[in-house]
C-alpha positions, 0 to 999 in steps of 0.5 A: 576384854581389858588387857593390862598394858593396853590401858595406856593406849588411846581409847579410840585405839583400844576400842578399834583393835580386835581382841586378837590384836590386843592380845598380840600387843599385850604379849609383846608389850610384856616381853618388851617391858621386861627387856626395856624396864625403864623405857615404856615408850620403847616397849609400846613401840615394840608391841605396836610393831608386833601387832602390825606384823599380824594385822593391817588397817583396812582402808575400806572400812577402817578396821584392823584385820588379820593378815 
């Protein structure tokens, strides 16, 4: 599933995050983008932080999992 805002993420991140995490990222990015119109880097940081609030990277298998 390709989500519009995630196309700016590095390929290894796009292909590593599960669809649910990409959805969280995408929704947060859309909200942050409207708030920080001229600062896409900040919108990305907000979206990434939102995703990390719901998912964690499991060190045992290097996969993102829901908390």
